[in-house]
C-alpha positions as a printed Julia matrix, in Angstrom:
78×3 Matrix{Float64}:
  99.97  26.88  -39.41
 100.0   26.02  -35.54
 103.73  26.72  -35.1
 103.41  30.17  -36.6
 100.47  30.96  -34.56
 102.35  29.92  -31.41
 105.41  31.89  -32.45
 103.31  35.07  -33.11
 102.11  34.79  -29.27
 104.21  37.51  -27.6
 105.97  38.9   -30.53
 108.39  35.96  -31.05
 108.33  36.38  -34.8
 109.11  40.06  -34.63
 111.78  39.46  -32.0
 113.41  36.88  -33.99
 113.44  38.88  -36.96
 115.3   41.84  -35.31
 117.68  39.32  -33.91
 118.55  37.76  -37.27
 118.96  41.14  -39.1
 121.34  42.1   -36.4
 123.65  39.51  -37.83
 122.8   36.6   -35.52
 122.33  33.05  -36.36
 118.93  32.3   -37.56
 116.32  31.4   -34.76
 113.68  28.75  -34.99
 110.67  28.79  -32.56
 109.44  25.42  -31.62
 106.43  24.3   -29.78
 106.59  21.73  -26.89
 104.84  19.28  -29.38
 107.38  19.65  -31.71
 110.31  19.25  -29.36
 108.65  16.03  -28.06
 109.75  14.33  -31.48
 113.46  14.44  -29.93
 112.46  12.27  -27.12
 111.21   9.35  -29.34
 112.48   6.19  -27.84
 112.94   7.81  -24.37
 110.97   8.01  -21.3
 110.34  11.54  -20.25
 111.06  12.41  -16.78
 108.3   14.19  -15.02
 107.11  16.85  -15.51
 107.81  16.35  -19.09
 108.56  19.15  -21.54
 107.62  22.35  -19.93
 108.55  26.12  -19.65
 112.23  25.99  -18.45
 111.61  27.61  -14.98
 108.76  25.26  -14.38
 110.97  22.09  -14.74
 111.0   20.94  -11.01
 111.27  24.56   -9.41
 112.69  25.02   -6.2
 111.07  27.27   -3.8
 112.6   30.8    -3.59
 112.19  33.79   -1.23
 111.28  36.02   -4.22
 107.99  34.32   -5.49
 106.99  31.62   -7.66
 108.82  30.85  -11.07
 107.17  32.23  -14.07
 106.79  30.6   -17.33
 109.0   31.86  -20.36
 108.94  31.07  -24.07
 111.87  28.53  -23.59
 111.18  24.71  -22.96
 113.02  21.94  -21.13
 112.7   18.23  -20.78
 114.82  15.26  -19.68
 114.47  11.7   -21.2
 115.91   8.45  -20.15
 116.82   5.38  -22.07
 114.0    2.75  -21.86
């Protein structure tokens, strides 16, 4: 399954398992393609659905933003 293969990258499934066993709410890893379904009927603002720090990053003194396993997108009504 694509989602499972994606979640296994970087130990996401193992980390989520520890998180849930510690008493936290269940965690669901989602791909950017899966998240795109929530934007149906909307126009995605550039750059679309990307790693959160890469959504219109501002220049910094400490270097370039690095991708993380969290995604962001903004949609506007058509």
